[in-house]
C-alpha positions as CSV (number, residue, x, y, z in Angstrom):
1,M,-15.9,5.0,13.1
2,R,-16.3,8.8,13.4
3,K,-15.7,10.8,10.3
4,S,-15.0,14.5,9.9
5,N,-14.7,16.9,7.1
6,F,-11.6,18.8,6.2
7,A,-11.2,21.4,3.4
8,L,-8.1,20.4,1.5
9,R,-6.5,22.8,-0.9
10,L,-4.5,21.1,-3.6
11,Q,-2.7,22.5,-6.5
12,P,-4.8,21.9,-9.6
13,S,-2.2,19.7,-11.3
14,L,-2.0,17.6,-8.2
15,L,-5.7,17.3,-7.9
16,D,-6.0,16.3,-11.5
17,E,-3.4,13.6,-11.1
18,A,-5.1,12.3,-7.9
19,R,-8.4,12.1,-9.7
20,K,-6.9,10.2,-12.6
21,L,-5.2,7.8,-10.3
22,A,-8.4,7.2,-8.2
23,E,-10.3,6.6,-11.4
24,S,-7.7,4.1,-12.7
25,E,-7.7,2.3,-9.3
26,G,-11.5,2.2,-9.3
27,V,-11.8,4.1,-6.0
28,A,-13.2,7.4,-4.8
29,L,-10.9,10.3,-4.6
30,N,-11.6,10.6,-0.9
31,Q,-10.6,7.0,-0.4
32,L,-7.4,7.5,-2.4
33,I,-6.5,10.5,-0.2
34,N,-7.3,8.6,3.0
35,V,-5.1,5.7,2.0
36,A,-2.3,8.0,0.9
37,V,-2.3,9.8,4.3
38,A,-2.5,6.5,6.2
39,E,0.5,5.2,4.2
40,K,2.6,8.4,4.9
41,L,1.7,8.3,8.6
42,S,2.7,4.6,8.8
43,A,6.0,5.4,7.0
44,L,6.8,8.2,9.4
45,R,5.9,6.2,12.5
46,T,8.1,3.3,11.3
47,E,11.0,5.7,10.7
48,S,10.5,7.1,14.2
49,Y,10.3,3.6,15.7
50,F,13.6,2.5,14.2
51,A,15.3,5.8,15.1
52,E,14.3,5.2,18.7
53,R,15.4,1.6,18.7
54,A,18.8,2.7,17.1
55,K,19.3,5.1,20.1
56,R,19.2,2.1,22.5
57,A,21.4,-0.1,20.4
58,D,24.5,-1.6,21.9
59,I,26.8,-1.8,18.8
60,P,29.7,-3.7,20.4
61,K,27.3,-6.3,21.8
62,A,25.6,-6.7,18.4
63,I,29.0,-7.1,16.6
64,A,30.1,-9.7,19.2
65,L,26.8,-11.6,18.6
66,L,27.3,-11.6,14.8
67,K,30.9,-12.8,15.2
68,R,29.6,-15.8,17.2
69,A,27.0,-16.7,14.6
70,G,27.8,-20.1,13.1
71,G,31.0,-20.5,15.0
72,D,33.4,-22.7,13.2
73,N,30.7,-24.7,11.5
74,P,31.1,-24.9,7.7
75,P,28.2,-24.0,5.5
76,V,25.6,-26.7,5.0
77,K,24.0,-27.9,1.8
78,G,21.5,-25.2,0.8
79,D,23.6,-22.3,2.2
80,E,25.1,-21.6,-1.2
81,L,24.7,-18.1,-2.7
82,P,22.9,-17.9,-6.1
83,G,25.3,-18.6,-8.9
84,D,27.7,-20.7,-6.8
């Protein structure tokens, strides 16, 4: 895997908190920052993926499908909600 250097300017308070967290997790500060960036990218990509899927959604078709689910079949043993 290719690695590169990047000068990162953090506010002193943010850097201090990141160092404390890295120490408490038992990892290097560099590793903590790499994981944090990877998690953020993953979250943004996931959001983008679902937004794109939502654009292609056929709401009436989805509602019709949900209305068909189960038909006239009564709930079976094990379908109870907690507390029922």
